[in-house]
KEPA-374786 format. One line per field, with one value per residue (C-alpha): residue number from 1; residue in one letter; y negated, z, x. Coordinates in pm, whole numbers. Layout:
N
gulo <- c(NUM, ...)
vodren <- c(A, ...)
v <- c(Y, ...)
w <- c(Z, ...)
u <- c(X, ...)
//
This chain:
517
gulo <- c(1, 2, 3, 4, 5, 6, 7, 8, 9, 10, 11, 12, 13, 14, 15, 16, 17, 18, 19, 20, 21, 22, 23, 24, 25, 26, 27, 28, 29, 30, 31, 32, 33, 34, 35, 36, 37, 38, 39, 40, 41, 42, 43, 44, 45, 46, 47, 48, 49, 50, 51, 52, 53, 54, 55, 56, 57, 58, 59, 60, 61, 62, 63, 64, 65, 66, 67, 68, 69, 70, 71, 72, 73, 74, 75, 76, 77, 78, 79, 80, 81, 82, 83, 84, 85, 86, 87, 88, 89, 90, 91, 92, 93, 94, 95, 96, 97, 98, 99, 100, 101, 102, 103, 104, 105, 106, 107, 108, 109, 110, 111, 112, 113, 114, 115, 116, 117, 118, 119, 120, 121, 122, 123, 124, 125, 126, 127, 128, 129, 130, 131, 132, 133, 134, 135, 136, 137, 138, 139, 140, 141, 142, 143, 144, 145, 146, 147, 148, 149, 150, 151, 152, 153, 154, 155, 156, 157, 158, 159, 160, 161, 162, 163, 164, 165, 166, 167, 168, 169, 170, 171, 172, 173, 174, 175, 176, 177, 178, 179, 180, 181, 182, 183, 184, 185, 186, 187, 188, 189, 190, 191, 192, 193, 194, 195, 196, 197, 198, 199, 200, 201, 202, 203, 204, 205, 206, 207, 208, 209, 210, 211, 212, 213, 214, 215, 216, 217, 218, 219, 220, 221, 222, 223, 224, 225, 226, 227, 228, 229, 230, 231, 232, 233, 234, 235, 236, 237, 238, 239, 240, 241, 242, 243, 244, 245, 246, 247, 248, 249, 250, 251, 252, 253, 254, 255, 256, 257, 258, 259, 260, 261, 262, 263, 264, 265, 266, 267, 268, 269, 270, 271, 272, 273, 274, 275, 276, 277, 278, 279, 280, 281, 282, 283, 284, 285, 286, 287, 288, 289, 290, 291, 292, 293, 294, 295, 296, 297, 298, 299, 300, 301, 302, 303, 304, 305, 306, 307, 308, 309, 310, 311, 312, 313, 314, 315, 316, 317, 318, 319, 320, 321, 322, 323, 324, 325, 326, 327, 328, 329, 330, 331, 332, 333, 334, 335, 336, 337, 338, 339, 340, 341, 342, 343, 344, 345, 346, 347, 348, 349, 350, 351, 352, 353, 354, 355, 356, 357, 358, 359, 360, 361, 362, 363, 364, 365, 366, 367, 368, 369, 370, 371, 372, 373, 374, 375, 376, 377, 378, 379, 380, 381, 382, 383, 384, 385, 386, 387, 388, 389, 390, 391, 392, 393, 394, 395, 396, 397, 398, 399, 400, 401, 402, 403, 404, 405, 406, 407, 408, 409, 410, 411, 412, 413, 414, 415, 416, 417, 418, 419, 420, 421, 422, 423, 424, 425, 426, 427, 428, 429, 430, 431, 432, 433, 434, 435, 436, 437, 438, 439, 440, 441, 442, 443, 444, 445, 446, 447, 448, 449, 450, 451, 452, 453, 454, 455, 456, 457, 458, 459, 460, 461, 462, 463, 464, 465, 466, 467, 468, 469, 470, 471, 472, 473, 474, 475, 476, 477, 478, 479, 480, 481, 482, 483, 484, 485, 486, 487, 488, 489, 490, 491, 492, 493, 494, 495, 496, 497, 498, 499, 500, 501, 502, 503, 504, 505, 506, 507, 508, 509, 510, 511, 512, 513, 514, 515, 516, 517)
vodren <- c(T, N, G, V, A, M, A, Q, V, L, H, E, I, D, A, A, W, F, D, K, V, W, L, S, R, I, K, E, D, V, G, D, N, W, R, I, K, A, S, N, L, K, K, V, L, Q, G, I, T, D, Y, Y, H, E, F, L, G, Q, Q, I, S, E, D, L, L, P, D, L, S, Q, I, S, E, H, S, D, P, V, E, L, G, R, L, L, Q, L, I, L, G, C, A, V, N, C, E, K, K, Q, E, H, I, Q, V, I, M, T, L, E, E, S, V, Q, H, V, V, M, A, A, I, Q, E, L, M, S, K, E, I, V, G, F, V, S, E, L, P, G, D, L, E, Q, Q, L, K, R, T, L, E, E, L, N, E, V, L, A, E, K, E, E, L, K, Q, R, C, Q, E, L, D, L, Q, V, A, A, L, Q, E, E, K, S, S, L, M, S, E, N, E, L, M, N, D, R, L, D, Q, L, D, G, S, L, D, D, T, N, T, A, V, A, K, K, Y, F, N, A, Q, M, Q, L, E, Q, L, Q, E, E, N, F, R, L, E, T, A, K, D, D, Y, R, V, H, C, E, E, L, E, K, Q, L, V, E, L, Q, H, R, N, D, E, L, T, S, L, A, E, E, S, R, A, L, K, D, E, I, D, V, L, R, T, L, A, D, K, T, N, K, L, E, S, T, V, E, V, Y, R, K, K, L, E, D, L, N, D, F, R, R, Q, V, K, S, L, Q, E, T, N, M, M, Y, M, H, N, T, V, S, L, E, E, E, L, K, K, A, N, A, A, R, A, Q, L, E, T, Y, K, R, Q, V, Q, E, L, H, N, K, L, S, E, E, S, K, R, A, D, T, L, A, F, E, Q, K, R, L, E, E, K, H, E, A, L, I, K, E, K, E, R, L, I, V, Q, R, D, A, L, K, E, T, N, E, E, L, R, C, S, Q, M, Q, Q, D, H, L, N, Q, T, D, A, S, A, V, K, S, Y, E, N, L, A, A, E, I, L, P, V, E, Y, R, E, M, F, I, R, L, Q, H, E, N, K, M, L, H, L, Q, Q, E, G, S, E, N, E, Q, I, V, E, L, Q, E, K, L, E, Q, K, H, R, T, I, N, E, L, E, T, E, N, R, L, S, K, E, R, V, G, E, L, Q, Q, Q, I, E, D, L, Q, K, T, L, Q, E, Q, E, S, K, T, E, G, E, G, V, E, A, S, Q, H, Y, I, V, G, S, N, H)
v <- c(-3, -225, -263, -165, 190, 11, -235, 99, 214, -7, -93, 243, 219, -79, -214, -489, -658, -600, -634, -640, -972, -923, -658, -845, -1034, -719, -694, -349, -417, -482, -266, -400, -726, -743, -1057, -960, -671, -925, -1097, -811, -666, -1009, -1018, -738, -796, -1114, -896, -659, -958, -1110, -819, -699, -1052, -1165, -822, -625, -964, -782, -974, -768, -800, -860, -579, -401, -669, -523, -702, -761, -832, -535, -324, -481, -489, -182, 55, 45, 360, 248, -136, 58, 292, 14, -124, 184, 286, -119, 89, 391, 202, -5, 351, 461, 75, 40, 113, 447, 580, 919, 1015, 938, 1107, 1389, 1396, 1370, 1653, 1887, 1819, 1996, 2030, 1872, 1569, 1586, 1498, 1226, 1099, 1111, 936, 640, 562, 584, 345, 103, 161, 154, -245, -339, -190, -475, -778, -532, -346, -741, -878, -609, -615, -374, -103, -61, -138, 133, 393, 322, 326, 695, 856, 762, 899, 1218, 1244, 1260, 1528, 1763, 1640, 1848, 2122, 2213, 2194, 2404, 2622, 2614, 2697, 3005, 3104, 3127, 3299, 3566, 3623, 3684, 3925, 4088, 4109, 4277, 4524, 4607, 4685, 4846, 5026, 5139, 5238, 5466, 5572, 5687, 5847, 5993, 6125, 6285, 6344, 6540, 6684, 6885, 6994, 7141, 7330, 7387, 7512, 7776, 7687, 7538, 7693, 7771, 7441, 7580, 7496, 7172, 7013, 7072, 6834, 6617, 6597, 6542, 6267, 6101, 6162, 5954, 5680, 5642, 5626, 5314, 5166, 5172, 5007, 4737, 4669, 4669, 4472, 4194, 4173, 4066, 3796, 3686, 3678, 3492, 3218, 3173, 3087, 2838, 2697, 2679, 2488, 2253, 2170, 2121, 1891, 1692, 1635, 1500, 1296, 1106, 1056, 905, 715, 581, 502, 340, 137, 6, -136, -288, -410, -520, -695, -859, -1022, -1099, -1284, -1424, -1634, -1733, -1910, -2093, -2167, -2232, -2432, -2635, -2691, -2869, -3086, -3124, -3265, -3499, -3642, -3763, -3915, -4042, -4231, -4323, -4481, -4678, -4769, -4893, -5075, -5278, -5341, -5540, -5722, -6002, -6032, -5998, -6279, -6558, -6434, -6525, -6857, -6945, -6766, -7018, -7297, -7164, -7109, -7482, -7594, -7386, -7504, -7859, -7771, -7556, -7830, -8041, -7768, -7709, -8118, -8062, -7727, -7961, -8195, -7952, -7810, -8153, -8170, -7804, -7924, -8191, -8048, -7746, -8073, -8201, -7881, -7887, -8223, -8140, -7806, -8049, -8292, -7972, -7846, -8244, -8236, -7877, -8030, -8376, -8196, -7951, -8259, -8452, -8122, -8154, -8473, -8515, -8160, -8359, -8653, -8467, -8325, -8591, -8726, -8399, -8514, -8888, -8781, -8573, -8806, -9063, -8808, -8749, -9136, -9130, -8876, -9056, -9367, -9200, -9028, -9364, -9478, -9248, -9258, -9607, -9527, -9271, -9513, -9784, -9566, -9447, -9770, -9799, -9538, -9610, -9906, -9764, -9530, -9756, -9911, -9630, -9489, -9828, -9764, -9392, -9342, -9195, -8935, -8871, -8739, -8560, -8374, -8334, -8115, -7951, -7797, -7734, -7547, -7362, -7245, -7052, -7117, -6817, -6926, -7271, -7137, -6927, -7184, -7393, -7082, -7095, -7374, -7375, -7034, -7213, -7543, -7311, -7090, -7401, -7541, -7243, -7171, -7470, -7447, -7120, -7252, -7564, -7345, -7084, -7379, -7494, -7197, -7143, -7511, -7403, -7144, -7284, -7577, -7285, -7146, -7489, -7522, -7179, -7233, -7520, -7424, -7126, -7381, -7578, -7351, -7147, -7512, -7545, -7184, -7291, -7589, -7342, -7078, -7359, -7511, -7168, -7146, -7440, -7338, -7014, -7114, -7430, -7155, -6888, -7206, -7263, -6890, -6937, -7222, -7014, -6665, -6900, -7091, -6735, -6545, -6879, -6825, -6483, -6523, -6730, -6554, -6240, -6476, -6595, -6261, -6097, -6419, -6316, -5966, -6073, -6277)
w <- c(58, -27, -386, -434, -618, -789, -918, -1005, -1259, -1378, -1513, -1657, -1840, -2038, -1955, -2215, -2048, -1697, -1706, -1378, -1374, -1287, -1050, -878, -740, -542, -192, -112, 266, 365, 704, 866, 739, 601, 462, 235, 146, 38, -134, -330, -399, -575, -801, -923, -916, -1103, -1345, -1443, -1530, -1766, -1971, -1972, -2123, -2278, -2413, -2447, -2494, -2287, -1968, -1667, -1531, -1180, -1005, -1115, -936, -554, -239, -168, 201, 231, 97, 303, 625, 661, 332, 249, -1, -202, -276, -362, -608, -778, -811, -956, -1180, -1300, -1350, -1493, -1770, -1860, -1893, -2113, -2350, -2374, -2673, -2485, -2415, -2636, -2393, -2071, -2236, -2272, -1909, -1812, -1974, -1851, -1455, -1302, -1367, -1053, -1050, -1472, -1413, -1181, -1404, -1700, -1443, -1397, -1733, -1847, -1587, -1644, -2069, -2012, -1867, -2045, -2339, -2381, -2482, -2648, -2872, -2933, -3122, -3340, -3694, -3846, -3948, -3711, -3446, -3569, -3633, -3304, -3096, -3344, -3285, -2850, -2882, -3064, -2774, -2546, -2729, -2731, -2369, -2301, -2524, -2394, -2105, -2102, -2304, -1981, -1795, -2067, -2062, -1652, -1646, -1930, -1674, -1383, -1632, -1749, -1416, -1310, -1583, -1513, -1141, -1313, -1528, -1220, -1046, -1299, -1359, -1067, -1074, -1432, -1241, -1026, -1218, -1410, -1103, -1088, -1432, -1422, -1090, -1290, -1655, -1623, -1513, -1782, -2061, -1946, -2075, -1828, -1539, -1337, -1375, -1702, -1740, -1497, -1741, -2056, -1856, -1711, -2050, -2248, -2005, -2045, -2389, -2326, -2083, -2317, -2593, -2400, -2278, -2644, -2690, -2462, -2506, -2872, -2743, -2555, -2836, -2988, -2763, -2706, -3029, -3071, -2789, -2958, -3250, -2947, -2816, -3199, -3331, -2947, -3023, -3426, -3249, -2969, -3363, -3497, -3196, -3130, -3483, -3429, -3177, -3362, -3657, -3405, -3246, -3592, -3651, -3334, -3456, -3802, -3596, -3342, -3690, -3842, -3560, -3514, -3863, -3812, -3506, -3691, -4020, -3817, -3668, -3974, -4120, -3810, -3808, -4182, -4041, -3801, -4063, -4256, -3992, -3850, -4249, -4270, -3967, -4074, -4384, -4209, -3967, -4183, -4201, -3843, -3754, -3979, -3846, -3497, -3609, -3777, -3386, -3236, -3445, -3375, -3026, -2942, -3145, -2902, -2538, -2686, -2802, -2451, -2226, -2464, -2398, -2000, -1993, -2141, -1945, -1624, -1790, -1819, -1506, -1367, -1565, -1469, -1144, -1193, -1461, -1149, -995, -1219, -1250, -930, -894, -1167, -995, -737, -920, -1092, -820, -666, -977, -965, -617, -755, -1044, -811, -616, -887, -1028, -646, -642, -1011, -939, -650, -856, -1089, -764, -631, -1004, -1020, -666, -742, -1113, -877, -614, -955, -1099, -746, -678, -1075, -967, -605, -841, -1019, -772, -585, -873, -902, -565, -587, -882, -682, -360, -605, -684, -383, -261, -496, -471, -89, -161, -384, -107, 157, -65, -178, 237, 382, 93, 183, 462, 568, 239, 331, 682, 507, 295, 587, 770, 505, 379, 738, 786, 463, 553, 819, 1121, 1018, 662, 802, 1019, 739, 461, 698, 770, 480, 352, 690, 514, 163, 293, 545, 255, 6, 297, 325, -40, -140, 152, 57, -307, -154, 33, -285, -478, -239, -196, -587, -576, -323, -559, -845, -695, -589, -918, -1065, -784, -916, -1246, -1229, -988, -1243, -1522, -1320, -1276, -1608, -1753, -1537, -1564, -1928, -1868, -1663, -1943, -2143, -1945, -1883, -2264, -2308, -2054, -2141, -2466, -2303, -2168, -2418, -2602, -2292, -2277, -2714, -2633, -2328, -2545, -2792, -2537, -2388, -2734, -2836, -2497, -2568, -2897, -2769, -2465, -2689, -2920, -2692, -2540, -2852, -2874, -2599, -2665, -2946, -2791)
u <- c(-29, 268, 292, 623, 505, 276, 563, 741, 483, 441, 760, 764, 393, 563, 942, 908, 612, 672, 1080, 1355, 1312, 954, 996, 1284, 1065, 850, 976, 1083, 1194, 784, 787, 430, 463, 67, 141, 400, 245, -60, 198, 377, -39, -83, 200, 96, -253, -137, 109, -155, -402, -206, -99, -480, -520, -247, -132, -449, -692, -940, -1104, -1093, -1395, -1544, -1696, -1358, -1106, -1037, -969, -612, -692, -847, -587, -277, -475, -683, -535, -880, -929, -1202, -994, -676, -851, -965, -626, -536, -729, -665, -287, -433, -594, -248, -116, -402, -380, -20, 199, 272, -46, 66, 294, 53, -247, -42, 138, -242, -384, -120, -245, -471, -819, -946, -662, -817, -1132, -1085, -840, -1096, -1342, -1181, -1037, -1461, -1559, -1311, -1367, -1755, -1692, -1463, -1550, -1869, -1601, -1309, -1593, -1706, -1378, -1324, -1419, -1770, -1615, -1366, -1557, -1902, -1523, -1466, -1758, -1842, -1503, -1542, -1885, -1747, -1502, -1704, -1898, -1602, -1492, -1846, -1837, -1538, -1613, -1878, -1644, -1395, -1764, -1830, -1498, -1486, -1795, -1651, -1375, -1569, -1746, -1410, -1261, -1635, -1572, -1230, -1329, -1575, -1341, -1056, -1331, -1480, -1179, -1068, -1408, -1309, -972, -1187, -1378, -1116, -960, -1308, -1326, -1009, -1145, -1448, -1313, -1438, -1781, -1820, -1838, -2223, -2380, -2682, -2501, -2573, -2232, -2235, -2512, -2327, -2015, -2203, -2397, -2123, -1879, -2151, -2192, -1856, -1835, -2125, -1947, -1603, -1823, -1968, -1621, -1490, -1745, -1687, -1334, -1410, -1643, -1379, -1109, -1386, -1458, -1052, -992, -1302, -1173, -782, -1048, -1166, -856, -708, -1018, -958, -602, -696, -1003, -702, -502, -767, -825, -495, -478, -826, -663, -345, -591, -759, -449, -383, -686, -697, -358, -429, -770, -617, -376, -630, -800, -479, -466, -817, -749, -437, -663, -931, -645, -479, -824, -885, -585, -653, -995, -837, -539, -810, -1077, -746, -634, -970, -1012, -674, -812, -1117, -845, -851, -1216, -1247, -1027, -1208, -1518, -1365, -1257, -1623, -1738, -1516, -1615, -2029, -1978, -1827, -2185, -2378, -2220, -2324, -2653, -2667, -2581, -2844, -3119, -3019, -3085, -3407, -3473, -3412, -3644, -3923, -3887, -3942, -4248, -4364, -4355, -4555, -4777, -4906, -4983, -5147, -5325, -5424, -5564, -5807, -5920, -6001, -6152, -6350, -6473, -6607, -6719, -6910, -7055, -7204, -7346, -7521, -7601, -7728, -7923, -8113, -8207, -8289, -8519, -8633, -8722, -8880, -9182, -9197, -9279, -9500, -9612, -9739, -9906, -10092, -10153, -10254, -10477, -10637, -10683, -10858, -11151, -11207, -11275, -11482, -11662, -11628, -11832, -12075, -12179, -12207, -12466, -12628, -12634, -12789, -13040, -13146, -13167, -13402, -13608, -13584, -13713, -14003, -14065, -14073, -14377, -14512, -14496, -14658, -14928, -15030, -14915, -15253, -15214, -14877, -14983, -15215, -15007, -14690, -14988, -15105, -14751, -14721, -14988, -14971, -14542, -14492, -14256, -14009, -14006, -13869, -13641, -13534, -13478, -13277, -13098, -13041, -12916, -12635, -12492, -12500, -12257, -12069, -11980, -11907, -11676, -11444, -11448, -11322, -11027, -10969, -10890, -10724, -10520, -10432, -10371, -10056, -9956, -9903, -9737, -9484, -9413, -9417, -9155, -8988, -8903, -8812, -8614, -8421, -8427, -8283, -7987, -7914, -7918, -7693, -7417, -7431, -7368, -7066, -6972, -6975, -6726, -6483, -6475, -6381, -6118, -5969, -5992, -5788, -5552, -5489, -5381, -5162, -5024, -4961, -4784, -4596, -4455, -4424, -4146, -3981, -3930, -3835, -3600, -3459, -3394, -3185, -3006, -2967, -2832, -2577, -2462, -2428, -2170, -2019, -1955, -1840, -1634, -1462, -1428, -1246, -1011)
//
């Protein structure tokens, strides 16, 4: 776990890459100092990653990188196995990989299985990045070769298992043969003893002898058949081993072709990079040439812009003075606007008061007209009453005259009428006259009340209409004033925007002139 043996193994794998200079950096006197162990292991792992990246052109997966602290401090077998797996990958991918593979094939079967499993695990995690760099035909051919190699290995394992089974069967048959041979010897001994009795075929001993002889012949035939099958399987296994060696050679050839194609691809990438750099440099030279040609134009433009800048500076000073005046005028304008608003509010209040007074005046005029009409009606009634009074006076005078002449006749007539009309009818007639008079009075009172209520409602409606008309007129006047203010503000904003745009253009020109300087 100190990294010394691993460094020596890497030096034997590829002495050109892991040279003596690199090997001399590995400290051998480690002892129990885990820091020196960690330093040696770090150098070993760094050399392996550089070898994979620069020499083999492969990237080591993060899952394959070991934890060196666990190895140096605790000698973790799992992490140590990962590091040894990377060293094994260097051995089977270097230039002397065929020799290392032959050495692996000479190991014990259990060790060989473990090594092959480690190589397959390493290749399965790295084959994605490696195959992506190969050309299409070589990639497919390498995949087919790997598949054939796996199939041959699987078939080899099956044949080995079958050979082991056949060996077990042969051993069992040999044991059975030895037992049969011992029995045969015993039977021969007994046969020598019973030669005389064998002449008689009807005896039990003769029958057993013939049965044993038939069994022996059958067993010999079965043994010969098994020996023949064993020889056939051995020949087939040798042919498969030859095919495996050929496939390994073919795999080596494909690997060398892949390395050549990868080297050519790297050269093409380098040349393509150089060509891109050349094109960029040519375009840069052309751009600089155009910039040099445009430099004189820029100088003339700078001179003209300087002159324009001076003119704009004078204009800016004058505009700043105008802006100060405009700000003062704007403040004065705001004061005037507030005064106008206050005057408008007072005007609206006075208009409402004037409308109210006009409405009151109109209502008083209507009352005055009603009173005049009532006065005229009363005058007409007075005249009518005067005429009636004159007529009644004349009739009274005539009546007095008649009363004096016919007093006696009237008395007799009244007495006669009183006698003719009963008392109940006279009371009923008087009561009906009184009720008629009261109904006339009530009807006149209710009609007067309804007339007063209707007049009040009419006056309220007229008052509401006048207020609404006043508000409508004031609203129209306010809308007109607001529209005028909006137009004024729009004009003011347009003027300010034009001024600010002019100032922005001047500022940008000042900035351009300053940057050119």
